[in-house]
Structure formats: C-alpha cells, structure tokens
C-alpha positions as CSV (number, residue, x, y, z in Angstrom):
1,M,-55.4,-3.0,11.9
2,C,-54.9,0.3,13.7
3,G,-52.4,3.0,12.9
4,I,-50.1,4.8,15.4
5,A,-47.9,7.9,14.9
6,G,-46.0,10.3,17.1
7,A,-43.1,12.6,17.7
8,L,-40.6,13.5,20.4
9,S,-38.6,16.7,20.3
10,R,-36.3,18.8,22.4
11,R,-36.8,22.0,20.4
12,G,-39.7,23.4,22.3
13,D,-41.9,23.5,19.2
14,D,-44.9,21.7,20.8
15,E,-47.6,23.3,18.5
16,L,-45.7,22.4,15.4
17,L,-45.2,18.9,16.7
18,K,-48.9,18.5,17.3
19,R,-49.8,19.8,13.8
20,R,-47.3,17.4,12.2
21,V,-48.6,14.4,14.2
22,F,-52.2,15.3,13.4
23,T,-51.3,15.3,9.7
24,M,-49.7,11.9,10.1
25,T,-52.9,10.7,11.9
26,E,-55.1,11.8,9.1
27,A,-52.8,9.9,6.7
28,L,-53.6,6.8,8.7
29,R,-57.4,7.2,8.8
30,H,-57.9,4.2,6.5
31,R,-56.2,1.9,9.0
32,G,-58.4,3.0,11.9
33,P,-61.8,4.3,10.8
34,D,-63.5,3.8,14.2
35,S,-61.9,6.4,16.5
36,A,-58.9,8.6,17.0
37,G,-57.0,9.4,20.2
38,F,-54.1,11.7,21.2
39,V,-51.5,12.1,24.0
40,D,-49.9,15.6,24.2
41,A,-47.3,16.7,26.7
42,P,-44.3,19.1,26.5
43,G,-41.9,17.6,24.0
44,V,-44.2,14.7,22.9
45,S,-47.2,14.1,20.8
46,L,-48.8,10.7,20.1
47,S,-51.8,9.7,18.1
48,V,-53.7,6.6,17.1
49,R,-56.4,5.6,14.6
50,R,-58.4,2.6,15.9
51,L,-60.0,-0.3,14.2
52,A,-62.1,-1.7,17.0
53,I,-61.8,-5.4,17.5
54,I,-62.0,-6.1,21.2
55,D,-64.2,-4.1,23.6
56,V,-65.6,-2.2,20.7
57,E,-67.5,0.4,22.8
58,H,-65.1,1.1,25.6
59,G,-61.6,0.2,24.3
60,D,-60.6,3.4,22.6
61,Q,-57.0,4.5,22.9
62,P,-54.8,5.9,24.4
63,L,-55.0,3.6,27.4
64,Y,-53.6,4.7,30.8
65,S,-52.2,3.3,34.0
66,E,-54.2,3.9,37.2
67,D,-52.4,7.1,38.0
68,R,-52.5,8.2,34.3
69,Q,-48.7,8.7,34.3
70,I,-48.2,6.0,31.7
71,A,-50.1,6.1,28.4
72,A,-50.0,3.6,25.6
73,I,-51.1,3.5,21.9
74,A,-50.8,0.3,19.9
75,N,-51.5,-1.4,16.6
76,C,-51.9,-4.8,18.2
77,E,-53.6,-8.1,18.8
78,I,-52.5,-9.4,22.1
79,Y,-53.8,-13.0,22.0
80,N,-53.0,-13.9,25.7
81,H,-54.5,-10.7,27.1
82,V,-57.1,-12.7,29.1
83,E,-54.5,-14.6,31.0
84,L,-52.3,-11.6,31.5
85,R,-55.2,-9.6,32.8
86,E,-56.0,-12.2,35.4
87,Q,-52.4,-12.2,36.6
88,L,-52.3,-8.4,36.8
89,I,-55.6,-8.2,38.7
90,R,-54.2,-10.6,41.3
91,R,-51.3,-8.2,41.7
92,G,-53.6,-5.4,42.5
93,H,-54.0,-3.6,39.1
94,T,-57.3,-2.1,38.1
95,F,-58.6,-2.1,34.5
96,A,-60.8,0.6,33.0
97,T,-61.7,-1.5,29.8
98,H,-61.7,-5.0,28.5
99,S,-59.3,-4.1,25.6
100,D,-56.5,-6.4,24.9
101,A,-54.1,-3.4,24.7
102,E,-54.7,-2.3,28.3
103,V,-52.5,-5.0,29.6
104,I,-49.6,-3.1,28.1
105,V,-49.5,-0.2,30.6
106,H,-49.9,-2.5,33.6
107,L,-47.2,-4.9,32.4
108,Y,-44.9,-2.0,31.9
109,E,-45.5,-0.9,35.5
110,E,-44.4,-4.4,36.6
111,H,-41.6,-5.2,34.2
112,G,-40.4,-2.0,32.5
113,A,-39.3,-2.4,28.9
114,A,-39.1,-6.2,29.4
115,F,-42.9,-6.4,29.5
116,V,-42.9,-7.2,25.7
117,E,-41.5,-10.6,26.5
118,Q,-44.8,-11.4,28.2
119,L,-46.9,-10.7,25.1
120,R,-48.2,-13.3,22.6
121,G,-49.4,-11.7,19.4
122,M,-48.5,-9.1,16.9
123,F,-47.9,-5.5,17.9
124,A,-46.3,-2.1,17.3
125,I,-46.5,-0.1,20.5
126,A,-45.7,3.4,21.6
127,L,-45.7,4.1,25.4
128,W,-45.1,7.4,27.2
129,D,-43.8,7.3,30.7
130,A,-44.5,10.8,32.1
131,R,-42.6,10.3,35.3
132,R,-39.4,9.4,33.5
133,K,-40.2,11.6,30.4
134,R,-39.4,8.5,28.4
135,L,-40.9,7.2,25.1
136,L,-40.8,3.5,24.5
137,L,-41.4,1.9,21.1
138,A,-41.6,-1.9,20.5
139,R,-42.4,-4.3,17.8
140,D,-43.5,-8.0,17.8
141,R,-41.1,-10.9,17.5
142,M,-41.7,-11.6,13.8
143,G,-42.3,-8.0,12.7
144,E,-45.9,-8.5,11.6
145,K,-46.9,-5.0,12.6
146,P,-44.8,-2.2,11.0
147,L,-43.2,0.8,12.6
148,Y,-41.2,3.4,10.6
149,L,-38.8,5.9,12.1
150,F,-37.2,9.2,11.1
151,E,-34.6,10.5,13.5
152,T,-32.5,13.7,13.8
153,S,-30.1,14.8,16.5
154,D,-32.9,16.2,18.6
155,A,-36.2,14.8,17.3
156,L,-37.9,11.5,16.5
157,Y,-40.9,10.9,14.3
158,F,-42.6,7.5,13.9
159,A,-45.7,6.0,12.2
160,S,-47.3,2.7,11.2
161,E,-46.9,3.7,7.5
162,M,-44.1,5.5,5.7
163,K,-46.6,7.5,3.8
164,A,-47.6,9.2,7.1
165,L,-44.0,10.2,7.7
166,L,-43.8,11.6,4.2
167,A,-47.1,13.5,4.7
168,S,-45.6,15.2,7.8
169,G,-43.1,17.1,5.7
170,V,-40.2,16.2,8.0
171,T,-38.3,14.0,5.6
172,S,-37.4,14.2,1.9
173,R,-38.5,11.7,-0.8
174,E,-34.9,10.9,-1.8
175,L,-34.5,7.2,-2.8
176,D,-31.9,5.1,-1.0
177,P,-29.8,3.6,-3.8
178,V,-28.8,0.6,-1.6
179,A,-32.4,-0.1,-0.9
180,V,-33.2,0.0,-4.7
181,H,-30.3,-2.4,-5.3
182,Q,-31.6,-4.7,-2.6
183,F,-35.1,-4.7,-4.0
184,L,-33.9,-5.6,-7.5
185,H,-31.8,-8.4,-6.0
186,F,-34.3,-9.8,-3.4
187,S,-37.7,-8.5,-4.6
188,F,-38.1,-6.8,-1.3
189,I,-36.1,-4.4,1.0
190,P,-34.7,-6.1,4.1
191,E,-35.2,-4.2,7.3
192,P,-34.2,-1.9,8.7
193,R,-33.8,-0.1,5.4
194,T,-36.6,1.4,3.4
195,A,-36.9,2.8,-0.1
196,I,-36.5,6.4,1.3
197,R,-33.2,7.6,2.6
198,G,-33.4,8.6,6.2
199,I,-36.4,6.5,7.1
200,R,-35.9,3.1,8.7
201,K,-38.0,0.4,10.2
202,L,-37.7,-0.5,13.9
203,P,-36.4,-4.1,13.6
204,A,-38.6,-7.0,14.6
205,A,-38.4,-8.2,18.2
206,T,-36.8,-4.9,19.2
207,W,-37.7,-2.2,21.8
208,M,-36.3,1.3,21.8
209,T,-36.4,4.0,24.5
210,F,-35.8,7.8,24.2
211,D,-35.3,9.9,27.3
212,L,-36.4,13.4,26.6
213,D,-34.3,15.3,29.1
214,D,-30.8,14.0,28.2
215,W,-31.8,12.4,24.9
216,K,-30.4,9.0,25.9
217,V,-31.4,6.4,23.3
218,E,-31.3,2.7,23.9
219,E,-32.2,0.0,21.4
220,R,-32.3,-3.7,22.3
221,R,-33.4,-6.9,20.5
222,Y,-35.3,-9.0,23.0
223,W,-35.8,-12.2,21.0
224,N,-34.0,-14.2,18.4
225,M,-35.5,-17.3,16.7
226,E,-32.0,-18.9,16.7
227,D,-32.0,-18.8,20.6
228,A,-35.3,-20.7,20.9
229,P,-34.7,-23.8,23.0
230,P,-35.1,-27.2,21.3
231,I,-38.4,-29.0,21.6
232,A,-38.3,-32.4,23.1
233,G,-40.5,-35.3,22.1
234,D,-42.2,-36.2,18.9
235,P,-42.2,-33.1,16.6
236,A,-45.6,-33.8,15.0
237,T,-47.3,-34.1,18.5
238,A,-45.5,-31.0,19.8
239,I,-46.4,-28.9,16.8
240,R,-50.0,-30.0,16.9
241,D,-50.3,-29.2,20.6
242,R,-49.0,-25.7,20.1
243,L,-51.3,-25.2,17.1
244,D,-54.3,-26.3,19.2
245,D,-53.1,-23.9,21.9
246,I,-52.9,-20.9,19.7
247,A,-56.2,-21.8,17.9
248,E,-58.0,-21.3,21.2
249,I,-56.8,-17.7,21.7
250,V,-56.2,-16.3,18.2
251,V,-60.0,-16.1,17.5
252,R,-60.7,-13.9,20.6
253,S,-62.7,-11.0,19.0
254,D,-65.9,-9.0,19.5
255,V,-66.3,-8.7,15.7
256,P,-66.7,-11.3,12.9
257,V,-63.6,-13.4,12.1
258,G,-63.0,-14.9,8.7
259,I,-60.4,-17.0,7.0
260,A,-58.5,-16.2,3.8
261,L,-58.7,-19.8,2.5
262,S,-56.4,-20.5,-0.5
263,G,-56.8,-24.2,-0.8
264,G,-53.2,-24.8,0.2
265,L,-52.0,-26.8,3.2
266,D,-51.3,-23.8,5.4
267,S,-54.6,-22.0,5.4
268,T,-56.5,-25.3,5.3
269,A,-54.8,-26.3,8.5
270,I,-55.8,-23.0,10.1
271,A,-59.4,-23.5,8.9
272,A,-59.5,-27.0,10.5
273,L,-58.0,-25.8,13.8
274,V,-60.6,-23.0,14.2
275,A,-63.6,-24.4,12.4
276,K,-65.7,-24.7,15.6
277,K,-64.8,-21.3,16.9
278,G,-67.7,-19.3,15.3
279,I,-65.9,-18.3,12.1
280,A,-68.0,-15.9,9.9
281,R,-66.9,-17.2,6.5
282,C,-64.1,-18.5,4.4
283,I,-63.1,-16.3,1.4
284,S,-61.1,-17.5,-1.5
285,V,-59.9,-15.9,-4.8
286,G,-60.4,-17.6,-8.2
287,Y,-60.0,-16.6,-11.8
288,P,-62.3,-16.6,-14.9
289,G,-62.4,-19.9,-16.6
290,R,-61.0,-21.8,-13.6
291,P,-57.4,-22.2,-14.9
292,E,-55.0,-24.7,-13.5
293,N,-53.6,-22.3,-10.9
294,D,-57.1,-21.6,-9.5
295,E,-57.2,-23.2,-6.1
296,S,-60.7,-21.9,-5.1
297,G,-62.2,-25.3,-5.8
298,F,-60.0,-26.9,-3.2
299,A,-60.9,-24.1,-0.8
300,E,-64.6,-24.7,-1.4
301,E,-64.3,-28.4,-0.8
302,T,-62.4,-27.6,2.5
303,A,-65.1,-25.2,3.7
304,R,-67.8,-27.7,2.8
305,A,-66.1,-30.5,4.7
306,L,-65.6,-28.2,7.8
307,D,-69.2,-26.9,7.5
308,L,-68.0,-23.3,7.1
309,P,-69.7,-20.6,5.0
310,F,-67.8,-20.0,1.8
311,M,-67.4,-17.0,-0.5
312,R,-65.5,-17.0,-3.8
313,V,-64.0,-13.8,-5.3
314,E,-63.2,-13.8,-9.0
315,L,-60.2,-11.8,-10.1
316,A,-59.7,-11.0,-13.8
317,A,-56.5,-9.9,-15.3
318,S,-58.1,-6.6,-16.4
319,E,-59.0,-5.8,-12.8
320,V,-55.5,-6.5,-11.7
321,A,-54.2,-4.1,-14.3
322,A,-56.8,-1.4,-13.5
323,T,-56.0,-1.5,-9.8
324,F,-52.3,-2.0,-10.0
325,E,-51.2,1.6,-9.2
326,D,-53.5,1.7,-6.2
327,L,-52.2,-1.7,-5.0
328,I,-48.6,-0.4,-5.2
329,A,-49.5,2.8,-3.5
330,R,-50.9,0.9,-0.5
331,Q,-47.6,-0.8,0.0
332,D,-45.0,1.2,2.0
333,D,-42.3,-1.1,0.8
334,P,-42.3,-2.5,-2.7
335,I,-42.8,-6.3,-2.6
336,A,-42.6,-8.3,-5.8
337,D,-45.3,-10.7,-4.7
338,I,-47.5,-12.2,-7.4
339,A,-50.1,-13.0,-4.7
340,A,-50.5,-9.3,-3.6
341,A,-53.5,-8.7,-5.9
342,G,-55.2,-11.9,-4.6
343,Y,-54.7,-10.9,-1.0
344,A,-56.1,-7.4,-1.7
345,A,-59.2,-8.9,-3.4
346,V,-59.9,-11.1,-0.5
347,A,-59.3,-8.3,2.0
348,W,-61.7,-6.0,0.1
349,A,-64.4,-8.8,0.0
350,A,-64.0,-9.2,3.8
351,H,-64.4,-5.5,4.3
352,E,-67.5,-5.4,2.1
353,T,-69.1,-8.2,4.1
354,G,-68.3,-6.6,7.5
355,T,-65.6,-9.2,8.4
356,K,-63.0,-7.1,10.3
357,V,-60.6,-9.9,11.1
358,L,-59.0,-12.4,8.6
359,L,-56.9,-15.4,9.6
360,Q,-54.6,-16.6,6.9
361,G,-51.7,-19.0,6.3
362,Q,-49.2,-16.5,4.9
363,G,-45.7,-17.5,6.1
364,G,-46.7,-21.1,7.0
365,D,-45.3,-22.6,3.8
366,E,-42.0,-20.9,4.4
367,L,-41.8,-21.9,8.1
368,F,-42.6,-25.5,7.3
369,W,-40.6,-25.7,4.1
370,G,-43.7,-26.3,2.1
371,Y,-42.3,-24.9,-1.2
372,P,-39.8,-27.1,-3.1
373,W,-37.6,-24.1,-3.9
374,V,-37.0,-23.5,-0.2
375,V,-35.6,-26.9,0.3
376,E,-33.4,-26.6,-2.8
377,A,-32.2,-23.2,-1.7
378,V,-31.2,-24.5,1.7
379,K,-29.3,-27.4,0.1
380,K,-27.3,-25.0,-2.1
381,T,-26.8,-22.1,0.3
382,R,-24.6,-21.9,3.3
383,R,-26.2,-20.4,6.4
384,K,-23.7,-17.4,6.5
385,N,-25.0,-16.2,3.1
386,H,-28.3,-15.3,4.8
387,L,-26.5,-12.6,6.6
388,V,-26.8,-10.5,3.4
389,F,-30.2,-9.4,4.8
390,Y,-28.6,-7.6,7.7
391,E,-25.3,-6.2,6.4
392,L,-24.1,-4.3,3.4
393,T,-22.8,-6.6,0.7
394,P,-20.0,-5.5,-1.7
395,Q,-22.7,-5.0,-4.3
396,D,-24.6,-2.7,-2.0
397,Q,-21.4,-0.7,-1.4
398,A,-20.8,-0.5,-5.1
399,A,-24.3,0.8,-5.7
400,E,-23.8,3.4,-3.0
401,R,-20.5,4.6,-4.7
402,L,-22.2,4.6,-8.2
403,F,-25.0,6.7,-6.9
404,R,-22.5,9.2,-5.4
405,D,-20.5,9.4,-8.6
406,D,-23.6,10.0,-10.7
407,A,-24.7,12.7,-8.3
C-alpha cells in the first residue's frame, strides 16, 4: 500500500501548507517506505509515500501528463493498466514509465473526471489539473482504499490515514458521539463518518473536485452496485468466467505475490485460480495446540494439493494481548473484528519474508452469502433497514442530543 496526502487553500499560506503536508507525509512513511514525492503550486501541496510494486525502479510518483500540467498521486492497484496503456498509446499518448498509475493522467486528459469508470482495481487518487486549478479526489468502487477529508470554508486537507490528518494539527481530537453510538451498535463506523468530529471519509465509488479560484466543489457517485445490469446465462459459468478473467490480471506485479490462505472456501478459491501464476507462498495463521477453530491444517492441505509453498504462523493468546494496543493504533477506524489479530500476524510474516503483495479472500464470504448468519439476517430484515448505514437513525439523533446536554 502507498499513502497519499495533500491540501488546498485560498489563504495564501503556501509555506504553512507545505509544512503541514510534509508532516502528514512523515506520518504515512510506514505505508510507503520506498520513496516520497511532492507536488507544490500556489494554493496546493500534494505528497505521496510509495510502496513500489510495478516498475519498481522508474515508477516513482507523482506521475505527469506529457505537458506536465496534470499531476497524479495514488494509492492504487490498477489491474487493467496494460490494456488501458495500449488504448492510450494508440490515441497518441506517450508514457514515461511502466507504472500502472501512469494511465490515470492520460485517461483524465481523455475523459475528465469520468476516467475513473475505466479503472479496474482499488484506488484512492489525487490529481492536480494546473490549467483549471482544480483538484480531483477519487475512490474505488468498493472503498478498498481509504481517503479521509477535513474541510473548512476555504481549505481542504486529505490523507490515506486519519492519523496523518491529526498529526497536521488542523483538526481537533473531539469524538463524534453519533459515530461512537454507531460503533457500539454495528461494531464499525459506517462511512462517511469517522470517530473524530469534522473528519469524514470520501465515500466509495465517488469522485470530488475543488476549483481553487472560485472554490466550487462538486461531489458525485459514479457507481452503485444496485445499478449493475443482470447477468444472463448460467450463474455458475458466468461467475467462473469472471473469476478466471480477474485471476489473469490481479497478479501483475514486479515483486513477490503471496496468498493469505485461511483454509476457508473464499481464499481457497483464490489460491486455486492463481496457483499457476508464480505465487511466492501461502501464509496461514494457526494457534498453539491446534484447537478446533485452527484452520491452518486445511490451508496446508490446499497448498500441498496446488503445489504451492506454505508457511504457518502460530499466534498465541499472550501475543494477541501484548500487541493489542499497537493493533488498535494501526486502525484509523475501530473495527470489532476478531480476525484482526490473525490478519496482522499474516501480514507481518509476509513482510518478514519479502512478500509485498498478499491476495486474500476477505469479503468473499459476505458477497456469496457464505456465512449462515448472513442468510438468516436477510430473511429477517427488510431491505429498507439497511439504509441505517447512510442516514441518521432516531437513536443517532438521541445520542447527539444527549451529548449536547451533557456538554
């Protein structure tokens, strides 16, 4: 993962802006240890910390259009960058690198903000259009890559992590009582809220533009899952075809790729789909004494059947307790997920073995209704009740009033 940060201001305080953005950049160093890059112009400062995955030697950011009037920084994996590059070259564009992120600036030249609809992958993007004095921010369809915003009447600050915004000193650390209520109710905080009052997430599948001269702001959602057209034909065949398709492009990388293999159906399916693509290793987490909930044995059997290297990480309860505070500190939003410690252990093992990219099945069980409780919840819950994630409920409003009364 990379980390991006930046600010836009009409106050004429460019040096202060640059110092604050540099501070945010340093707070993101752990996300991108390989290099740093900056874009500075009157009223704007952008920065990026890079984790080099594709075109390791020459793909440093920011990336520019041919006339250098458009600059982009991104935390992204653009899986279809090869196909997009070929199309853009045929249209006369010249590329300076083989980075997947460079397609962003050339697509913007062709399509404006609508360029995001051409991308397959996960991304959080910041793009500066010097001709229009316009900043564009965009986030992928499912919201895999985070982007946090703090806005005032004449300034904007953004970063890949909320901790970077807090480090800049531009926002307070006051808790949002509605967010606290939502966390206690849902075990996470639905976007666009965050735990801190005044900081919000750019919603998934959304782009946003800021015009520096007149401070015109436009925010638009460019994709909704509910609007996806129905798929004709046999569902099993259609899904398998699409999984085979994505398996071909998701492993494009110039560094080792591994699999976080849990032993469950979702990550096992991923391992089977990409087994012949040069995977470095499968990594699974287990527990001392091999209790009933230890699935690492299934994971090892899967890896052996697919002829893939296997690594088992053992996680003891004492280790979870010892590292709990650090684990929570690494989460910008609190998530009551019992699997968090296991994911962290696998990620650390990948890092220790030089595996920069991990494929995993997180989310697959939910999308394919693999958990029995999902099916039961759908049976018992009307669709309209899911809107609670996007609007204030009466309980939220009561929490807000209670907070004000206590204050």
